TORKOL-4160 file (C-alpha; in steps of 0.2 Angstrom, whole numbers, padded with zeros to 4 digits, m for minus):
412
<pt num="1" X="m0265" Y="0624" Z="0209"/>
<pt num="2" X="m0257" Y="0618" Z="0194"/>
<pt num="3" X="m0266" Y="0620" Z="0177"/>
<pt num="4" X="m0268" Y="0607" Z="0163"/>
<pt num="5" X="m0264" Y="0614" Z="0146"/>
<pt num="6" X="m0269" Y="0605" Z="0129"/>
<pt num="7" X="m0265" Y="0614" Z="0113"/>
<pt num="8" X="m0257" Y="0613" Z="0096"/>
<pt num="9" X="m0268" Y="0601" Z="0087"/>
<pt num="10" X="m0259" Y="0595" Z="0071"/>
<pt num="11" X="m0269" Y="0581" Z="0063"/>
<pt num="12" X="m0286" Y="0575" Z="0059"/>
<pt num="13" X="m0294" Y="0558" Z="0056"/>
<pt num="14" X="m0293" Y="0541" Z="0064"/>
<pt num="15" X="m0278" Y="0534" Z="0072"/>
<pt num="16" X="m0267" Y="0527" Z="0058"/>
<pt num="17" X="m0258" Y="0510" Z="0059"/>
<pt num="18" X="m0240" Y="0510" Z="0062"/>
<pt num="19" X="m0232" Y="0509" Z="0044"/>
<pt num="20" X="m0213" Y="0504" Z="0045"/>
<pt num="21" X="m0210" Y="0511" Z="0028"/>
<pt num="22" X="m0216" Y="0528" Z="0033"/>
<pt num="23" X="m0205" Y="0528" Z="0049"/>
<pt num="24" X="m0191" Y="0522" Z="0038"/>
<pt num="25" X="m0193" Y="0537" Z="0026"/>
<pt num="26" X="m0193" Y="0549" Z="0041"/>
<pt num="27" X="m0177" Y="0541" Z="0047"/>
<pt num="28" X="m0169" Y="0542" Z="0030"/>
<pt num="29" X="m0174" Y="0560" Z="0028"/>
<pt num="30" X="m0167" Y="0564" Z="0044"/>
<pt num="31" X="m0149" Y="0562" Z="0037"/>
<pt num="32" X="m0152" Y="0575" Z="0024"/>
<pt num="33" X="m0159" Y="0588" Z="0037"/>
<pt num="34" X="m0146" Y="0585" Z="0051"/>
<pt num="35" X="m0140" Y="0603" Z="0049"/>
<pt num="36" X="m0158" Y="0610" Z="0051"/>
<pt num="37" X="m0161" Y="0598" Z="0066"/>
<pt num="38" X="m0145" Y="0605" Z="0074"/>
<pt num="39" X="m0152" Y="0623" Z="0072"/>
<pt num="40" X="m0169" Y="0618" Z="0079"/>
<pt num="41" X="m0160" Y="0610" Z="0094"/>
<pt num="42" X="m0150" Y="0626" Z="0098"/>
<pt num="43" X="m0165" Y="0636" Z="0096"/>
<pt num="44" X="m0175" Y="0626" Z="0108"/>
<pt num="45" X="m0161" Y="0628" Z="0121"/>
<pt num="46" X="m0161" Y="0647" Z="0118"/>
<pt num="47" X="m0180" Y="0648" Z="0118"/>
<pt num="48" X="m0180" Y="0639" Z="0135"/>
<pt num="49" X="m0166" Y="0650" Z="0142"/>
<pt num="50" X="m0175" Y="0666" Z="0137"/>
<pt num="51" X="m0192" Y="0661" Z="0144"/>
<pt num="52" X="m0183" Y="0656" Z="0161"/>
<pt num="53" X="m0176" Y="0674" Z="0162"/>
<pt num="54" X="m0193" Y="0682" Z="0158"/>
<pt num="55" X="m0207" Y="0671" Z="0166"/>
<pt num="56" X="m0209" Y="0671" Z="0185"/>
<pt num="57" X="m0223" Y="0659" Z="0186"/>
<pt num="58" X="m0219" Y="0640" Z="0186"/>
<pt num="59" X="m0235" Y="0635" Z="0177"/>
<pt num="60" X="m0232" Y="0648" Z="0163"/>
<pt num="61" X="m0214" Y="0642" Z="0162"/>
<pt num="62" X="m0220" Y="0624" Z="0160"/>
<pt num="63" X="m0232" Y="0628" Z="0146"/>
<pt num="64" X="m0219" Y="0638" Z="0137"/>
<pt num="65" X="m0206" Y="0624" Z="0137"/>
<pt num="66" X="m0219" Y="0611" Z="0132"/>
<pt num="67" X="m0224" Y="0622" Z="0117"/>
<pt num="68" X="m0206" Y="0624" Z="0112"/>
<pt num="69" X="m0202" Y="0606" Z="0112"/>
<pt num="70" X="m0218" Y="0603" Z="0102"/>
<pt num="71" X="m0215" Y="0616" Z="0089"/>
<pt num="72" X="m0197" Y="0614" Z="0087"/>
<pt num="73" X="m0197" Y="0595" Z="0084"/>
<pt num="74" X="m0215" Y="0592" Z="0079"/>
<pt num="75" X="m0217" Y="0578" Z="0093"/>
<pt num="76" X="m0233" Y="0570" Z="0094"/>
<pt num="77" X="m0236" Y="0573" Z="0112"/>
<pt num="78" X="m0227" Y="0583" Z="0125"/>
<pt num="79" X="m0232" Y="0583" Z="0144"/>
<pt num="80" X="m0223" Y="0592" Z="0158"/>
<pt num="81" X="m0226" Y="0586" Z="0176"/>
<pt num="82" X="m0222" Y="0596" Z="0192"/>
<pt num="83" X="m0219" Y="0588" Z="0208"/>
<pt num="84" X="m0232" Y="0594" Z="0221"/>
<pt num="85" X="m0234" Y="0587" Z="0239"/>
<pt num="86" X="m0224" Y="0571" Z="0233"/>
<pt num="87" X="m0236" Y="0568" Z="0218"/>
<pt num="88" X="m0233" Y="0572" Z="0200"/>
<pt num="89" X="m0246" Y="0584" Z="0193"/>
<pt num="90" X="m0248" Y="0588" Z="0174"/>
<pt num="91" X="m0244" Y="0607" Z="0172"/>
<pt num="92" X="m0243" Y="0607" Z="0153"/>
<pt num="93" X="m0249" Y="0596" Z="0139"/>
<pt num="94" X="m0246" Y="0600" Z="0121"/>
<pt num="95" X="m0249" Y="0589" Z="0106"/>
<pt num="96" X="m0261" Y="0580" Z="0094"/>
<pt num="97" X="m0277" Y="0575" Z="0102"/>
<pt num="98" X="m0285" Y="0569" Z="0086"/>
<pt num="99" X="m0280" Y="0552" Z="0089"/>
<pt num="100" X="m0293" Y="0550" Z="0103"/>
<pt num="101" X="m0290" Y="0531" Z="0106"/>
<pt num="102" X="m0272" Y="0534" Z="0110"/>
<pt num="103" X="m0274" Y="0547" Z="0123"/>
<pt num="104" X="m0278" Y="0536" Z="0138"/>
<pt num="105" X="m0263" Y="0525" Z="0133"/>
<pt num="106" X="m0252" Y="0540" Z="0132"/>
<pt num="107" X="m0257" Y="0546" Z="0149"/>
<pt num="108" X="m0255" Y="0529" Z="0157"/>
<pt num="109" X="m0238" Y="0527" Z="0149"/>
<pt num="110" X="m0232" Y="0544" Z="0153"/>
<pt num="111" X="m0237" Y="0543" Z="0171"/>
<pt num="112" X="m0227" Y="0526" Z="0173"/>
<pt num="113" X="m0212" Y="0532" Z="0164"/>
<pt num="114" X="m0211" Y="0549" Z="0173"/>
<pt num="115" X="m0211" Y="0540" Z="0190"/>
<pt num="116" X="m0198" Y="0528" Z="0184"/>
<pt num="117" X="m0187" Y="0542" Z="0178"/>
<pt num="118" X="m0189" Y="0552" Z="0194"/>
<pt num="119" X="m0184" Y="0536" Z="0204"/>
<pt num="120" X="m0169" Y="0533" Z="0194"/>
<pt num="121" X="m0165" Y="0551" Z="0192"/>
<pt num="122" X="m0161" Y="0547" Z="0174"/>
<pt num="123" X="m0169" Y="0547" Z="0157"/>
<pt num="124" X="m0180" Y="0533" Z="0152"/>
<pt num="125" X="m0184" Y="0528" Z="0134"/>
<pt num="126" X="m0196" Y="0515" Z="0128"/>
<pt num="127" X="m0204" Y="0510" Z="0111"/>
<pt num="128" X="m0222" Y="0509" Z="0107"/>
<pt num="129" X="m0224" Y="0492" Z="0116"/>
<pt num="130" X="m0216" Y="0498" Z="0131"/>
<pt num="131" X="m0199" Y="0489" Z="0129"/>
<pt num="132" X="m0184" Y="0498" Z="0136"/>
<pt num="133" X="m0173" Y="0507" Z="0124"/>
<pt num="134" X="m0156" Y="0516" Z="0124"/>
<pt num="135" X="m0152" Y="0532" Z="0116"/>
<pt num="136" X="m0142" Y="0523" Z="0103"/>
<pt num="137" X="m0156" Y="0512" Z="0098"/>
<pt num="138" X="m0166" Y="0527" Z="0092"/>
<pt num="139" X="m0155" Y="0528" Z="0076"/>
<pt num="140" X="m0161" Y="0511" Z="0070"/>
<pt num="141" X="m0179" Y="0511" Z="0077"/>
<pt num="142" X="m0194" Y="0509" Z="0066"/>
<pt num="143" X="m0206" Y="0511" Z="0081"/>
<pt num="144" X="m0213" Y="0525" Z="0090"/>
<pt num="145" X="m0202" Y="0531" Z="0104"/>
<pt num="146" X="m0207" Y="0538" Z="0121"/>
<pt num="147" X="m0194" Y="0548" Z="0132"/>
<pt num="148" X="m0196" Y="0553" Z="0150"/>
<pt num="149" X="m0183" Y="0565" Z="0158"/>
<pt num="150" X="m0183" Y="0570" Z="0176"/>
<pt num="151" X="m0182" Y="0589" Z="0180"/>
<pt num="152" X="m0167" Y="0587" Z="0191"/>
<pt num="153" X="m0156" Y="0601" Z="0199"/>
<pt num="154" X="m0145" Y="0601" Z="0214"/>
<pt num="155" X="m0150" Y="0583" Z="0217"/>
<pt num="156" X="m0168" Y="0588" Z="0219"/>
<pt num="157" X="m0182" Y="0582" Z="0208"/>
<pt num="158" X="m0194" Y="0596" Z="0203"/>
<pt num="159" X="m0204" Y="0586" Z="0190"/>
<pt num="160" X="m0202" Y="0578" Z="0173"/>
<pt num="161" X="m0204" Y="0580" Z="0154"/>
<pt num="162" X="m0212" Y="0566" Z="0144"/>
<pt num="163" X="m0212" Y="0566" Z="0125"/>
<pt num="164" X="m0219" Y="0554" Z="0112"/>
<pt num="165" X="m0216" Y="0553" Z="0093"/>
<pt num="166" X="m0229" Y="0551" Z="0080"/>
<pt num="167" X="m0228" Y="0544" Z="0062"/>
<pt num="168" X="m0222" Y="0561" Z="0056"/>
<pt num="169" X="m0209" Y="0564" Z="0069"/>
<pt num="170" X="m0194" Y="0555" Z="0077"/>
<pt num="171" X="m0182" Y="0556" Z="0091"/>
<pt num="172" X="m0163" Y="0556" Z="0088"/>
<pt num="173" X="m0149" Y="0552" Z="0101"/>
<pt num="174" X="m0145" Y="0571" Z="0099"/>
<pt num="175" X="m0163" Y="0575" Z="0103"/>
<pt num="176" X="m0162" Y="0566" Z="0120"/>
<pt num="177" X="m0146" Y="0576" Z="0124"/>
<pt num="178" X="m0155" Y="0592" Z="0120"/>
<pt num="179" X="m0171" Y="0587" Z="0130"/>
<pt num="180" X="m0159" Y="0583" Z="0145"/>
<pt num="181" X="m0152" Y="0600" Z="0144"/>
<pt num="182" X="m0169" Y="0609" Z="0143"/>
<pt num="183" X="m0175" Y="0598" Z="0158"/>
<pt num="184" X="m0160" Y="0604" Z="0168"/>
<pt num="185" X="m0163" Y="0622" Z="0162"/>
<pt num="186" X="m0181" Y="0621" Z="0168"/>
<pt num="187" X="m0177" Y="0613" Z="0184"/>
<pt num="188" X="m0165" Y="0627" Z="0188"/>
<pt num="189" X="m0178" Y="0640" Z="0183"/>
<pt num="190" X="m0191" Y="0632" Z="0194"/>
<pt num="191" X="m0178" Y="0632" Z="0209"/>
<pt num="192" X="m0175" Y="0650" Z="0206"/>
<pt num="193" X="m0193" Y="0654" Z="0206"/>
<pt num="194" X="m0195" Y="0645" Z="0223"/>
<pt num="195" X="m0179" Y="0654" Z="0230"/>
<pt num="196" X="m0187" Y="0671" Z="0224"/>
<pt num="197" X="m0203" Y="0667" Z="0233"/>
<pt num="198" X="m0194" Y="0662" Z="0248"/>
<pt num="199" X="m0184" Y="0678" Z="0248"/>
<pt num="200" X="m0200" Y="0688" Z="0246"/>
<pt num="201" X="m0208" Y="0679" Z="0260"/>
<pt num="202" X="m0192" Y="0682" Z="0271"/>
<pt num="203" X="m0192" Y="0701" Z="0266"/>
<pt num="204" X="m0210" Y="0702" Z="0271"/>
<pt num="205" X="m0207" Y="0694" Z="0288"/>
<pt num="206" X="m0192" Y="0705" Z="0291"/>
<pt num="207" X="m0202" Y="0721" Z="0287"/>
<pt num="208" X="m0216" Y="0715" Z="0299"/>
<pt num="209" X="m0203" Y="0713" Z="0313"/>
<pt num="210" X="m0195" Y="0730" Z="0308"/>
<pt num="211" X="m0212" Y="0738" Z="0310"/>
<pt num="212" X="m0215" Y="0729" Z="0327"/>
<pt num="213" X="m0198" Y="0735" Z="0333"/>
<pt num="214" X="m0201" Y="0753" Z="0328"/>
<pt num="215" X="m0219" Y="0753" Z="0336"/>
<pt num="216" X="m0213" Y="0744" Z="0352"/>
<pt num="217" X="m0198" Y="0755" Z="0354"/>
<pt num="218" X="m0206" Y="0772" Z="0352"/>
<pt num="219" X="m0225" Y="0772" Z="0354"/>
<pt num="220" X="m0229" Y="0757" Z="0365"/>
<pt num="221" X="m0219" Y="0762" Z="0380"/>
<pt num="222" X="m0226" Y="0780" Z="0380"/>
<pt num="223" X="m0244" Y="0774" Z="0378"/>
<pt num="224" X="m0242" Y="0762" Z="0392"/>
<pt num="225" X="m0235" Y="0776" Z="0403"/>
<pt num="226" X="m0250" Y="0787" Z="0398"/>
<pt num="227" X="m0262" Y="0774" Z="0402"/>
<pt num="228" X="m0255" Y="0771" Z="0419"/>
<pt num="229" X="m0255" Y="0790" Z="0423"/>
<pt num="230" X="m0273" Y="0791" Z="0417"/>
<pt num="231" X="m0279" Y="0776" Z="0427"/>
<pt num="232" X="m0271" Y="0784" Z="0442"/>
<pt num="233" X="m0280" Y="0800" Z="0439"/>
<pt num="234" X="m0297" Y="0792" Z="0437"/>
<pt num="235" X="m0294" Y="0783" Z="0454"/>
<pt num="236" X="m0290" Y="0800" Z="0462"/>
<pt num="237" X="m0306" Y="0808" Z="0455"/>
<pt num="238" X="m0316" Y="0793" Z="0460"/>
<pt num="239" X="m0310" Y="0794" Z="0478"/>
<pt num="240" X="m0313" Y="0813" Z="0479"/>
<pt num="241" X="m0295" Y="0818" Z="0480"/>
<pt num="242" X="m0290" Y="0835" Z="0473"/>
<pt num="243" X="m0281" Y="0834" Z="0457"/>
<pt num="244" X="m0266" Y="0846" Z="0455"/>
<pt num="245" X="m0262" Y="0856" Z="0440"/>
<pt num="246" X="m0245" Y="0849" Z="0440"/>
<pt num="247" X="m0252" Y="0831" Z="0438"/>
<pt num="248" X="m0263" Y="0837" Z="0423"/>
<pt num="249" X="m0248" Y="0845" Z="0415"/>
<pt num="250" X="m0237" Y="0829" Z="0417"/>
<pt num="251" X="m0250" Y="0819" Z="0408"/>
<pt num="252" X="m0251" Y="0833" Z="0394"/>
<pt num="253" X="m0232" Y="0832" Z="0393"/>
<pt num="254" X="m0232" Y="0813" Z="0391"/>
<pt num="255" X="m0246" Y="0814" Z="0378"/>
<pt num="256" X="m0235" Y="0827" Z="0368"/>
<pt num="257" X="m0220" Y="0815" Z="0369"/>
<pt num="258" X="m0231" Y="0800" Z="0363"/>
<pt num="259" X="m0236" Y="0811" Z="0348"/>
<pt num="260" X="m0218" Y="0815" Z="0344"/>
<pt num="261" X="m0213" Y="0797" Z="0346"/>
<pt num="262" X="m0227" Y="0792" Z="0334"/>
<pt num="263" X="m0221" Y="0804" Z="0321"/>
<pt num="264" X="m0203" Y="0799" Z="0323"/>
<pt num="265" X="m0209" Y="0781" Z="0321"/>
<pt num="266" X="m0218" Y="0785" Z="0305"/>
<pt num="267" X="m0203" Y="0794" Z="0298"/>
<pt num="268" X="m0192" Y="0779" Z="0302"/>
<pt num="269" X="m0204" Y="0767" Z="0294"/>
<pt num="270" X="m0205" Y="0777" Z="0278"/>
<pt num="271" X="m0187" Y="0772" Z="0273"/>
<pt num="272" X="m0173" Y="0761" Z="0278"/>
<pt num="273" X="m0160" Y="0774" Z="0272"/>
<pt num="274" X="m0153" Y="0787" Z="0284"/>
<pt num="275" X="m0147" Y="0800" Z="0271"/>
<pt num="276" X="m0130" Y="0808" Z="0268"/>
<pt num="277" X="m0126" Y="0813" Z="0286"/>
<pt num="278" X="m0113" Y="0803" Z="0294"/>
<pt num="279" X="m0117" Y="0792" Z="0309"/>
<pt num="280" X="m0108" Y="0803" Z="0321"/>
<pt num="281" X="m0119" Y="0818" Z="0317"/>
<pt num="282" X="m0135" Y="0807" Z="0318"/>
<pt num="283" X="m0130" Y="0800" Z="0335"/>
<pt num="284" X="m0125" Y="0818" Z="0341"/>
<pt num="285" X="m0142" Y="0824" Z="0335"/>
<pt num="286" X="m0151" Y="0810" Z="0345"/>
<pt num="287" X="m0141" Y="0815" Z="0361"/>
<pt num="288" X="m0146" Y="0833" Z="0358"/>
<pt num="289" X="m0164" Y="0829" Z="0357"/>
<pt num="290" X="m0162" Y="0819" Z="0373"/>
<pt num="291" X="m0155" Y="0834" Z="0382"/>
<pt num="292" X="m0169" Y="0845" Z="0376"/>
<pt num="293" X="m0183" Y="0833" Z="0383"/>
<pt num="294" X="m0175" Y="0828" Z="0399"/>
<pt num="295" X="m0162" Y="0833" Z="0412"/>
<pt num="296" X="m0149" Y="0820" Z="0406"/>
<pt num="297" X="m0132" Y="0827" Z="0401"/>
<pt num="298" X="m0124" Y="0819" Z="0386"/>
<pt num="299" X="m0107" Y="0817" Z="0377"/>
<pt num="300" X="m0102" Y="0810" Z="0361"/>
<pt num="301" X="m0084" Y="0804" Z="0358"/>
<pt num="302" X="m0079" Y="0799" Z="0341"/>
<pt num="303" X="m0062" Y="0795" Z="0333"/>
<pt num="304" X="m0070" Y="0795" Z="0316"/>
<pt num="305" X="m0085" Y="0802" Z="0308"/>
<pt num="306" X="m0094" Y="0786" Z="0304"/>
<pt num="307" X="m0092" Y="0788" Z="0285"/>
<pt num="308" X="m0089" Y="0774" Z="0273"/>
<pt num="309" X="m0100" Y="0761" Z="0282"/>
<pt num="310" X="m0111" Y="0749" Z="0272"/>
<pt num="311" X="m0129" Y="0756" Z="0272"/>
<pt num="312" X="m0135" Y="0740" Z="0282"/>
<pt num="313" X="m0122" Y="0743" Z="0296"/>
<pt num="314" X="m0124" Y="0761" Z="0296"/>
<pt num="315" X="m0143" Y="0759" Z="0299"/>
<pt num="316" X="m0141" Y="0745" Z="0311"/>
<pt num="317" X="m0129" Y="0755" Z="0322"/>
<pt num="318" X="m0141" Y="0771" Z="0322"/>
<pt num="319" X="m0156" Y="0761" Z="0326"/>
<pt num="320" X="m0147" Y="0752" Z="0341"/>
<pt num="321" X="m0141" Y="0769" Z="0347"/>
<pt num="322" X="m0159" Y="0776" Z="0346"/>
<pt num="323" X="m0166" Y="0761" Z="0355"/>
<pt num="324" X="m0153" Y="0763" Z="0369"/>
<pt num="325" X="m0156" Y="0781" Z="0371"/>
<pt num="326" X="m0175" Y="0778" Z="0371"/>
<pt num="327" X="m0173" Y="0765" Z="0385"/>
<pt num="328" X="m0162" Y="0777" Z="0395"/>
<pt num="329" X="m0175" Y="0791" Z="0394"/>
<pt num="330" X="m0189" Y="0780" Z="0399"/>
<pt num="331" X="m0182" Y="0768" Z="0412"/>
<pt num="332" X="m0165" Y="0772" Z="0418"/>
<pt num="333" X="m0167" Y="0788" Z="0428"/>
<pt num="334" X="m0149" Y="0792" Z="0423"/>
<pt num="335" X="m0141" Y="0809" Z="0424"/>
<pt num="336" X="m0128" Y="0806" Z="0411"/>
<pt num="337" X="m0125" Y="0797" Z="0395"/>
<pt num="338" X="m0109" Y="0794" Z="0385"/>
<pt num="339" X="m0108" Y="0787" Z="0367"/>
<pt num="340" X="m0092" Y="0782" Z="0360"/>
<pt num="341" X="m0089" Y="0779" Z="0341"/>
<pt num="342" X="m0073" Y="0771" Z="0336"/>
<pt num="343" X="m0064" Y="0761" Z="0322"/>
<pt num="344" X="m0050" Y="0749" Z="0321"/>
<pt num="345" X="m0046" Y="0744" Z="0303"/>
<pt num="346" X="m0063" Y="0738" Z="0296"/>
<pt num="347" X="m0071" Y="0735" Z="0313"/>
<pt num="348" X="m0082" Y="0748" Z="0320"/>
<pt num="349" X="m0088" Y="0749" Z="0338"/>
<pt num="350" X="m0102" Y="0759" Z="0347"/>
<pt num="351" X="m0103" Y="0760" Z="0366"/>
<pt num="352" X="m0118" Y="0768" Z="0375"/>
<pt num="353" X="m0116" Y="0770" Z="0394"/>
<pt num="354" X="m0127" Y="0778" Z="0407"/>
<pt num="355" X="m0126" Y="0780" Z="0426"/>
<pt num="356" X="m0144" Y="0775" Z="0429"/>
<pt num="357" X="m0153" Y="0762" Z="0439"/>
<pt num="358" X="m0147" Y="0747" Z="0429"/>
<pt num="359" X="m0156" Y="0731" Z="0430"/>
<pt num="360" X="m0152" Y="0713" Z="0435"/>
<pt num="361" X="m0143" Y="0703" Z="0421"/>
<pt num="362" X="m0152" Y="0686" Z="0424"/>
<pt num="363" X="m0166" Y="0689" Z="0411"/>
<pt num="364" X="m0153" Y="0693" Z="0398"/>
<pt num="365" X="m0146" Y="0676" Z="0398"/>
<pt num="366" X="m0161" Y="0669" Z="0390"/>
<pt num="367" X="m0165" Y="0683" Z="0378"/>
<pt num="368" X="m0177" Y="0692" Z="0389"/>
<pt num="369" X="m0179" Y="0710" Z="0394"/>
<pt num="370" X="m0190" Y="0713" Z="0379"/>
<pt num="371" X="m0199" Y="0727" Z="0389"/>
<pt num="372" X="m0183" Y="0737" Z="0388"/>
<pt num="373" X="m0181" Y="0735" Z="0369"/>
<pt num="374" X="m0166" Y="0724" Z="0371"/>
<pt num="375" X="m0173" Y="0710" Z="0360"/>
<pt num="376" X="m0175" Y="0723" Z="0346"/>
<pt num="377" X="m0156" Y="0728" Z="0348"/>
<pt num="378" X="m0151" Y="0710" Z="0347"/>
<pt num="379" X="m0161" Y="0707" Z="0331"/>
<pt num="380" X="m0153" Y="0723" Z="0323"/>
<pt num="381" X="m0136" Y="0717" Z="0328"/>
<pt num="382" X="m0139" Y="0699" Z="0322"/>
<pt num="383" X="m0145" Y="0706" Z="0305"/>
<pt num="384" X="m0127" Y="0713" Z="0301"/>
<pt num="385" X="m0117" Y="0700" Z="0310"/>
<pt num="386" X="m0113" Y="0711" Z="0324"/>
<pt num="387" X="m0107" Y="0706" Z="0342"/>
<pt num="388" X="m0119" Y="0714" Z="0355"/>
<pt num="389" X="m0113" Y="0715" Z="0374"/>
<pt num="390" X="m0125" Y="0722" Z="0387"/>
<pt num="391" X="m0118" Y="0724" Z="0405"/>
<pt num="392" X="m0129" Y="0731" Z="0418"/>
<pt num="393" X="m0127" Y="0733" Z="0437"/>
<pt num="394" X="m0142" Y="0738" Z="0448"/>
<pt num="395" X="m0139" Y="0756" Z="0455"/>
<pt num="396" X="m0123" Y="0758" Z="0444"/>
<pt num="397" X="m0130" Y="0759" Z="0426"/>
<pt num="398" X="m0129" Y="0750" Z="0410"/>
<pt num="399" X="m0116" Y="0748" Z="0396"/>
<pt num="400" X="m0121" Y="0742" Z="0379"/>
<pt num="401" X="m0107" Y="0738" Z="0366"/>
<pt num="402" X="m0110" Y="0733" Z="0348"/>
<pt num="403" X="m0095" Y="0728" Z="0337"/>
<pt num="404" X="m0096" Y="0725" Z="0318"/>
<pt num="405" X="m0082" Y="0718" Z="0308"/>
<pt num="406" X="m0081" Y="0721" Z="0289"/>
<pt num="407" X="m0092" Y="0736" Z="0292"/>
<pt num="408" X="m0084" Y="0747" Z="0278"/>
<pt num="409" X="m0089" Y="0747" Z="0260"/>
<pt num="410" X="m0076" Y="0740" Z="0249"/>
<pt num="411" X="m0068" Y="0752" Z="0237"/>
<pt num="412" X="m0065" Y="0746" Z="0219"/>
């Protein structure tokens, strides 16, 4: 929710009448203080820029900007509106509230002018009576001026700034230019905060998907196999069948394997960095591990070590290789696995082939086969702009190819 802020009371007493001689004095004095006014305008722009770089909360940014305009120029009233769900909501209000009978009229006038400025996507200036003025009219005006400036960036309205002068303050044509600059600064700052929040939300969603992939591709499959074997064992016991020691050992081995996969998944989730070892060594280690826990023979062919890859590409290729190896171990009944790592200029290709059972390719056309972890591979490949090809023939095995262009880090 947006907050309403009211501060900076500067006067006491009843609402004074408009005295043209007083305003005339202010206007005449402005000529002798033009240099000072220029300094204040520059400081206002710099103050706003500094706050945009520091503050990451839109409401705080609005409050800070309203204070800057009020303090630098001594405006009678400053309000900043933010656009929320197609409605303008007061996010900051700074000024003199001692003139109680004028507050309602200020609110009504500001709401109307802000809507008009947003619709026109341009500044709106009016005198005390509400008559339209131009910036050049301000030099000779003896009446109180009201200015509304939309917060516009990238052709999108984010809100508006409204200012009103009192008897001891004035708005010059140069002031309106400064307020326009500050309005653009504030709009860009708000847009950047929105983008930052979107990036954070996307990063959170990506991390959730990553965790889901890791758990699915490691623990879930083993747990499903363990459950199936346990239910089968319960059925045998219920029917009075004799349970062999080999059957019990098989369940024990699956349990050990599930525990190992759980630990590996936790390790993978701890960091999205694979350390200093080159990709070829990491893939070879995965194949060696596969040979130790199965009867599958493996071979790695590499025409380069896999060094110099961007961290994102390196991680994606490793994870795809790991997922392919896990699928082969769990589902393929293969006796041999080959991995080829090759490079052509800045394009890197990894091919994983097995001579296992294979599967029908129909479900692949619509992105299916999630049970084999292929959805996870596609997500990994997509994240780095890689091309992923999967070809499988029942009874003949499966071939997975992932090709990444611009895979190497750029040297300075």
